[in-house]
Short mmCIF file of the C-alpha atoms (twelve columns), coordinates in Angstrom:
data_MODEL
# 
_entry.id   MODEL 
# 
loop_
_atom_site.group_PDB 
_atom_site.id 
_atom_site.type_symbol 
_atom_site.label_atom_id 
_atom_site.label_alt_id 
_atom_site.label_comp_id 
_atom_site.label_asym_id 
_atom_site.label_seq_id 
_atom_site.Cartn_x 
_atom_site.Cartn_y 
_atom_site.Cartn_z 
_atom_site.pdbx_PDB_model_num 
ATOM 1  C CA . MET A 1  4.132   -15.837 0.558   1 
ATOM 2  C CA . PHE A 2  2.842   -12.357 1.695   1 
ATOM 3  C CA . GLU A 3  1.875   -11.767 -1.676  1 
ATOM 4  C CA . PRO A 4  -1.513  -10.011 -3.418  1 
ATOM 5  C CA . VAL A 5  -3.978  -12.175 -3.998  1 
ATOM 6  C CA . HIS A 6  -3.350  -10.280 -7.790  1 
ATOM 7  C CA . GLY A 7  0.202   -11.241 -8.270  1 
ATOM 8  C CA . SER A 8  2.191   -8.676  -10.295 1 
ATOM 9  C CA . ALA A 9  0.674   -7.704  -12.349 1 
ATOM 10 C CA . PRO A 10 3.102   -7.798  -15.024 1 
ATOM 11 C CA . ASP A 11 0.315   -6.732  -18.188 1 
ATOM 12 C CA . ILE A 12 0.618   -2.697  -16.318 1 
ATOM 13 C CA . ALA A 13 4.235   -2.718  -15.441 1 
ATOM 14 C CA . GLY A 14 5.195   0.727   -15.418 1 
ATOM 15 C CA . LYS A 15 1.915   2.188   -16.602 1 
ATOM 16 C CA . GLY A 16 1.802   3.910   -13.155 1 
ATOM 17 C CA . ILE A 17 -1.591  2.481   -12.866 1 
ATOM 18 C CA . ALA A 18 -0.481  -0.410  -10.289 1 
ATOM 19 C CA . ASN A 19 -2.487  -0.148  -6.472  1 
ATOM 20 C CA . PRO A 20 -0.159  -0.820  -4.194  1 
ATOM 21 C CA . ILE A 21 -2.533  -1.042  -1.982  1 
ATOM 22 C CA . GLY A 22 -2.348  -4.741  -1.852  1 
ATOM 23 C CA . GLN A 23 1.682   -5.247  -2.086  1 
ATOM 24 C CA . ILE A 24 1.893   -2.990  0.589   1 
ATOM 25 C CA . TRP A 25 -0.816  -4.147  2.811   1 
ATOM 26 C CA . THR A 26 0.891   -7.473  2.760   1 
ATOM 27 C CA . ALA A 27 3.686   -6.083  4.765   1 
ATOM 28 C CA . LYS A 28 2.126   -6.009  7.029   1 
ATOM 29 C CA . MET A 29 0.841   -8.376  6.847   1 
ATOM 30 C CA . MET A 30 4.825   -10.382 7.102   1 
ATOM 31 C CA . LEU A 31 5.702   -8.740  10.243  1 
ATOM 32 C CA . ASP A 32 2.487   -9.632  12.075  1 
ATOM 33 C CA . TYR A 33 3.020   -13.144 11.269  1 
ATOM 34 C CA . PHE A 34 7.175   -12.186 12.669  1 
ATOM 35 C CA . GLY A 35 4.902   -10.981 15.600  1 
ATOM 36 C CA . GLU A 36 6.215   -7.964  14.520  1 
ATOM 37 C CA . THR A 37 2.175   -5.885  15.435  1 
ATOM 38 C CA . GLU A 38 3.240   -2.806  16.262  1 
ATOM 39 C CA . MET A 39 4.937   -1.978  13.285  1 
ATOM 40 C CA . GLY A 40 2.142   -3.894  11.078  1 
ATOM 41 C CA . GLU A 41 -0.190  -1.597  13.275  1 
ATOM 42 C CA . THR A 42 1.944   1.272   11.857  1 
ATOM 43 C CA . ILE A 43 1.291   0.741   8.446   1 
ATOM 44 C CA . MET A 44 -1.978  -0.479  8.370   1 
ATOM 45 C CA . ASP A 45 -2.714  2.993   9.638   1 
ATOM 46 C CA . ALA A 46 -0.534  4.221   6.704   1 
ATOM 47 C CA . ILE A 47 -2.745  2.702   4.241   1 
ATOM 48 C CA . GLU A 48 -5.765  3.581   5.563   1 
ATOM 49 C CA . TRP A 49 -4.300  7.062   6.022   1 
ATOM 50 C CA . THR A 50 -4.097  7.730   2.499   1 
ATOM 51 C CA . ILE A 51 -6.972  6.361   1.770   1 
ATOM 52 C CA . GLU A 52 -9.016  9.000   3.494   1 
ATOM 53 C CA . LYS A 53 -7.000  11.685  1.580   1 
ATOM 54 C CA . GLY A 54 -8.063  10.729  -1.446  1 
ATOM 55 C CA . ILE A 55 -5.109  9.029   -2.139  1 
ATOM 56 C CA . LYS A 56 -6.453  6.773   -4.734  1 
ATOM 57 C CA . THR A 57 -5.643  4.542   -7.474  1 
ATOM 58 C CA . SER A 58 -7.987  5.363   -10.580 1 
ATOM 59 C CA . ASP A 59 -9.235  0.638   -9.804  1 
ATOM 60 C CA . ILE A 60 -10.557 2.200   -6.231  1 
ATOM 61 C CA . GLY A 61 -11.758 5.851   -7.194  1 
ATOM 62 C CA . GLY A 62 -8.666  8.066   -7.654  1 
ATOM 63 C CA . THR A 63 -6.497  9.997   -9.387  1 
ATOM 64 C CA . ALA A 64 -2.845  8.807   -7.822  1 
ATOM 65 C CA . THR A 65 -0.324  7.080   -9.408  1 
ATOM 66 C CA . THR A 66 1.412   3.880   -8.323  1 
ATOM 67 C CA . GLU A 67 4.060   5.933   -6.654  1 
ATOM 68 C CA . GLU A 68 2.157   8.799   -4.866  1 
ATOM 69 C CA . VAL A 69 0.471   6.534   -3.340  1 
ATOM 70 C CA . THR A 70 3.289   4.521   -2.276  1 
ATOM 71 C CA . GLU A 71 5.300   7.932   -0.829  1 
ATOM 72 C CA . ALA A 72 2.437   9.200   0.574   1 
ATOM 73 C CA . VAL A 73 1.666   5.956   2.324   1 
ATOM 74 C CA . CYS A 74 5.916   6.463   3.179   1 
ATOM 75 C CA . ARG A 75 5.673   10.099  4.525   1 
ATOM 76 C CA . ARG A 76 2.561   8.764   6.658   1 
ATOM 77 C CA . ILE A 77 5.078   6.280   8.017   1 
ATOM 78 C CA . LEU A 78 7.659   8.237   8.709   1 
ATOM 79 C CA . GLN A 79 5.426   10.610  10.467  1 
ATOM 80 C CA . THR A 80 4.325   8.209   13.343  1 
# 
């Protein structure tokens, strides 16, 4: 029920080039659905902060890996 439209992208699995933002965003949507909107906003703020800092995968003009983007979002969430 909470999966990005593009699915799991098995064709690029393990290459470190998949953009994790869509999957992370679905976690925000799930939290909103269950009424945990404050935590959902924390996730959205972390996504926006990460992109604003230029930590992006190549599909949206960056050079970061899947892991680097995910770690940046997680670090920001923990700082909040």
